[in-house]
N, C-alpha and C positions, 0 to 999 in steps of 0.2 A: 151611239152605243157606249155604255159605261162598263168599266172593268169591275169585277167583284171587289167589294170593300176591303177584304183581307189582302187581295192581290195588290191593290193600290198602295196600301200601307206598307206591304213588304217591299214594293218597288222603292218607296221613299227610304225605307231602312237600308236597302241595298245601296242607294246613293250616299248614305252615311257610312258606307263600308261595314255594315252589320256590327257596329260598335255595341259593346256589351251593355252600355248604359242607355241605349235607345229602347224605350218601352212602347209596345203597341197594345192597346186595349180596345176590345169590341164589346159594347154593352147594349142592352135593350131598354127601351122606354116602357112605360106602363101599357102602351098600345102594341108593343112587340116590334117596334121599328128599331133597326140596328143603327148604332152610332159608333164610329171609329175615332180613336184618339192616338196621336203619336207625340212623344216628348222625350226629353233627356232627364232621366231620374236625378242626375248629378247637378242639374241646373235649376230645378223648380222647387217651389214651396209645397211639400207633400201635404201638409195640413190644409192649406188653402185649396189644393187640388181636390181633396176629399169633400170639403164643405162647400166649395164654390162651383165645382164642375160635376164631379161624380154623383153626388147626392141629388142636386137639382135635375140632372138628366135622367137618372134611373127612378127617382121617386116623386118628382114634383111636376115635371112638364109633359104635356102631350105634344110631342114634336110633329110638326108638319114641314117646316122649312127653317132655314138658318135664322131668319128674323125672330122667330119664336124662341129658338135656342138662346140667341143673344139677349132677348128680353128676360129670360129666366136666370141668366148668370149675373145676378144682382151683386154678388160679392167681388166680381172681377171688374175693375174699373177700365182697364185698357184692353178692349177687344176690337177686332177689325176683321172685315171679310177680305180674303185674299184669293189669288188663283193658284193653280197647281205649280207654277214656276217659282212661287214665293215660299212654298211649304218648307223646304229644307233650310232656307235662311232663317225663317221664323223659329224653327226647332232649335237651331244653333244659337239663337238669341235668347233662349230660355222660355220659349212659348209652348203652350199646349195647342196643337192643331187638331180641330174637330172636323169630321167630314161625315156625310150621309151617304147611304147607298143610293145609287141611281141619281147622283147629283155631282156636278163638276165644280161646285163652290165649296170653299173652305172657310173656317172661322178660326182665327188665332187669338188666344188669350194669354196675356203676358203674366207669367207666374215666376219670373226669374228670381232666384234667391241663392246667395252664397255668402260665406263668411267674409265680413269686411271689418277693417280696423276702425276703431272709434277715433274721430278727429281729436288730436292732441297737439300740444305745442311742439313744433319741430325742434330737434336738437341743435340745428345750425342757425336758428332764427329766434332765439329766446329774447324776451323783452321784459323790462322791469315794470312798465306800465303799458296797457293796451291789450288788444285781443290776443288770446292764447290758442286760437284754433289753427289747425294746420291741415293741409290737403292730405288725402289718403289715396289708396290704390283703386278706389271705385269711382268711375267717371260720373255716376249719378249723384253721389254724395258731393263730389267736387263742384258740380254744376249747381247744386242746391246751396252750397256755401257762398257761391257768387250771387245767385238769385236773391238770397236773403239780404244782400247789400244793395240791390237795385229793384225797388218796387216800381218798375217803369216799363211801359210798353216798348221803349227804345232799346232795351237790352236784347240783343240778337244773339242766338246760338245756332250755328249751322253744323250739321253732323256729316262726317265723311267716314269711309272705311278704307284702311290702307293695309297692305300685306296680303300676299297671295294665299298663304295658309292661315295666318293669324286673324285676318279680317278685323284688325284692331279699330275700335271706334275712336274717332278724333273729333273734337268740337272746336270750332272757331268762334270765339265770343268777342263781341265789341259793342260799343254804344252807338247806335244809329244817330246821326246828327253831330257826332264828335269825330269818330274815326274816319279817315280818308278812305273812300271806297276803292280807289286805285290800289292802295296798300293791301286792303282786304282781298281784292281780286288776285293780286300777285301772289300773296301767301296761299290762297286757295288753289291757284294754278300750280304752284310748286308742289303742294301736297298731293294733288291729283296725278302729277307726273312721276311720283315715287313708285318704282317697280322693284319690290323686294319681297323675299319669302315671308318675313314677319317683322313686326314691331314689338320689341320686348319692353322698351322704356322710352320716355320722351327724348332722351339723349340721341336715340336713333333718328328721330325726326329733326333734331337740332342740326345735325350735320348736313341734312338736305336743304335746310332753310338758310344756311350761311352763304353769303355772297362769295366769300373766299374760304372755302372749306379746308385748305391746307395752311391757313394762317395760324400762328401761335395764339393770337388774341381771340378772346371770347366775343362772339357777335350776336348772340341771342340771349335774352334775359331768362334766368331760371329761378323760380320762386316757389317756396313751400307754404306761404301764408296767404289766405284769401284777402285780407285787408290790404296787403301790398299790391296784389293784382288788381283789386278794385280801384285803388288810387291811380295806378298806371293806366287803367282803362279810361278813367275820368280825364286823363291828360291826352287821350287820343290813341293809345296803344291798342294792339290786338292781342288777345290771349289765346293760346292753343292748349287745350286740355287733352291728354292722352290717357285712354283707359289702361289701368294697370300701373300707373305711375303717380307718385305724390308730388311730382315736379311739374308746374305749369310754366309754359314758355310765353314770353312776351316780345313783341316787335312793334316798332323799331327799337333798337338798343343803342345806347351811347355808353362810353367807358365810365363816365361819372356816376352812373346809376349804382354800381356796386360799391362806391365809396359813400353812399347814403344808406341810412337805416331807418326802419319804421320808428325806432326810439327817438330819432331826431324830431319827429313831428308830434310825439306824445309828451315832450318836455319843452322847456323854454327854448325859443329859437336862438337865444344867445348861447346856451349850453350846446345846442345842436351844431351851431357854427364852430364852437371850440372843439367838439369831438371830431368833426370832419377834418379840421386842420391836423389834429392828432393822428387821424387815420392816414392822411397824406404823408406826414412825417414818417409814420411807421412803414408805409410802402417804400419810401425812399431808403430807409434804414435796411429793410429786408433785401432790396435789390443791390444797393450800391455799397453798403458799409463793408462787407467782407472784401470786395474788390479794391476799395479805397485803402483799407488797411494793408492789403497785400502789396499794392503798388507803392505805398509809402515805404514799406520795408525793403523792397527790391530796388526801386528806381529813384525814389525821392526822399532819402533819409535826411537830406539837407533842409527840407522844408518842414520836417517833423519837429514839434516842440521839444526842446532839449530834455526836459524831465521825462516826457513820455518815451523819448528815444532811449534814455538811460534805462528805464524800466523794461522796455522791450529787449534791449541788449542783455540785461542781466538775466531775464527769464528765458531767453532763447539760446543762451550760451550752452554749447555742448549737445544740442539736439541733433539726432542722426539724419533728419530729413531736411530738405530744402524748404523755404517758406511756402512755395507754391504747393508742393506735395503735402505739407502739413495741413494747409487750409482745406485742400480737397479731401484729405483723409478725415478730418474732423467733420466736414459737411456730409460726407457719405455715412459716417458713423451715426450722426443725428438722423439722417434719412432712413437708415436701416432700422434704428430704434423706433422711429415713427411708424414705419410699415408693420413691424412686429407687434407693437402695442395696439395698432388699429385692427388687426386680424385675429389676435388672440381673444379668448373670453375675457370679459371686463376685469375680473379679479386677477387673472394672470397678466393681462395687459398693463394694469397699474403697477404690479410688482416688477414687471420687466422694465418699465419706464424708470422707476426709482433706482433699480439695480444698475441699469445702463447709464443713466445720467449722472448718478452720484458715484457709484463704485468704479465703473470703467473710466469715467472722466477723471476722477481724483487719482486713481491708480496710474492712469496714463501720464498725468502731470508729474507725479512722484517718481515714476520710472524714467522720466526724462525723454519720453517719446513725443509729447505734445506740450505746448506752452500755455500757461493760464490766460494771457491776452487772447490767444487764438480761440480757446474754448469759449471765453466770454463773448467775443465778437460774433462767432458763428451761432451761439445759443441765442443771443439777442436778435440776430437776423432771422433765425428760424421761428422764434416766438412772434416777431413782428409780422410774419407772413399771414398769421391767422387773425389779424385785426380786420382783414377783408377776406373771409373764408371763401366767398364765391370766386375769388381770383387767386386762391392759394396755389393751385397747380401751375397756372401760367407764370405767376411770380417766382415760383420755385425754379422753373426752367430758366427764367431771366437771371436769377441769382447765380446759377452755374455759368451762364453765358458771360455775365460781367466778370465773374471770378477768373475765367480763362483769359478774357481780354485784358483785365487789370494785371494779371500775372505775366502776360507776354508783351504788352505794349505800354503799360503804365497809365497815368492819368490822361494822357493824350488819347489812348484807345478808349477809355471810359467815356470821355466827353464826346468823341466821335460816334460811339455806339448810341449814346443818348440822343444825339442829333438825328442819327439815322432812324431810330425807333419812333421818335416824335414825328418825323416827316412821313414815315410809313403809316403810322396810326392816323395822321391827318388825311391820308389819301383813302381811307376806308369809308365806304358809304353803306349805311344800313337802312335800306328801303326809304331813301330820301333824307336820312338823318346823318349829318357829318359825325364821325365817330368821336371826335374830340370837342364837339359842341358842349357848352356855348363859348368856348375859348378859341377854337380854330374851326370855322370862322367865329368871330366875336358876335354873339347875339346879346345885345344889351339887356333886353327884357328878361332873358332866362338867367342872368347873373344873380337874380334875387333868390334863386333856389339852387345855386351851384355849390361853391365852397362855403361862402358866408351867406347863410340863409336869413331872410327877413321874416317879419311877422306874417302869419297866414292871411291876415286882413289886407296886407299890401300886395298879395299875389292875386291880382284881379284878372289876369289873363293866363291862358294855358301856354305851355312851352311852344315857342316858335321855331325850335331847332328841327322839328320834324313836322310833316304835313298833317293837318287836321282841318275839319270843316268849320269849327266854331272856336275862335280864340278867346271868347269871353267866358271867364270862370265865375265871376261875381260882379254885381253892379254896385 
């Protein structure tokens, strides 16, 4: 016995909490047979609904069963027969569910449509040469951007849904025959174990994928450009695409990845090696320079070059603050200016940065509150942070940590903290990949694309720092 068509549709709407954007339509075919439809007005393409479903059903087809309905919906490419338990999920996915009176079968037609941003070059991954596409907030577009780079049957994309209320779509993408299946299974298992109300962005997923979630150091790759993700997948990594986020995650992850850039591969390998050395120097400047300057002033004036010591003495004479408090004050001042300029509208943010950096800094020096060397040292360190924007937040915390150690223990404390951090980082494992590979442990083959990169023709094998099934890249 079947319920009345209208009663069934109302029951489905009730399961959707009688939301205002849930529409129910009951129409008649040319033969007078009733056909019911339920869908979300806010999620479907209304024009395609009129031309692809409403008009064929009411004007063109003599309906007897679902097969004949499906045959007449020529404008709808993605249609499938479903059962009653799947109706609500299909409606939430942006489908139009069609049902007949005195029938327990249903037909779902995918008419999902909503506003999506056009792929453009990401602000944090600009290149001089190379592709300028960037991921957007639509999972279908992001998957298409990767598909366009792999015309191969070995490109695999598995879809999951995570989140009690959000039911966020997540795609695990990898190259079959390259990626290690045990890594794929471990990632899939971790994603399935997530029990949370909703996933707003891929960074929610990132925290569940990290082996050491309370660690300061980043353990999952986060990328905004499809060409970089494609290159990492060709090395054996797994990509995780989250609906609603322009950031694609990659695993396994090693620290050296963020010191590399796509520009390195689109220019001469000699220039690429030079720029990588510059980035490493910049990272060291960002982390250690303020702490070293502070420790030299407080604990080690005897090892400071005499001309530099005279300059420091002359410029810091009469300051009301201790060297430690002065450096912390300048660092916090720069950090506040950065946060303000980041969150204000662009025209106000630029004006605030100029006013803060030039007027406040210059006025502070002339008023005798801060010293010129302190301003220069902190400014140089803050600028150097953003040579590796993916690690800027972690490096900023390390900068303050070294500053406190340098101001309290001197160079001995700085060296001790460096040894501790290197030892700690060497102990981190990212899905079978040592965090400091290929240096700790030393993987000779991977040194070709570490700091000093060689010509692409000489990189005949894939990285051996992490597991993959096929190490041969080219013959």
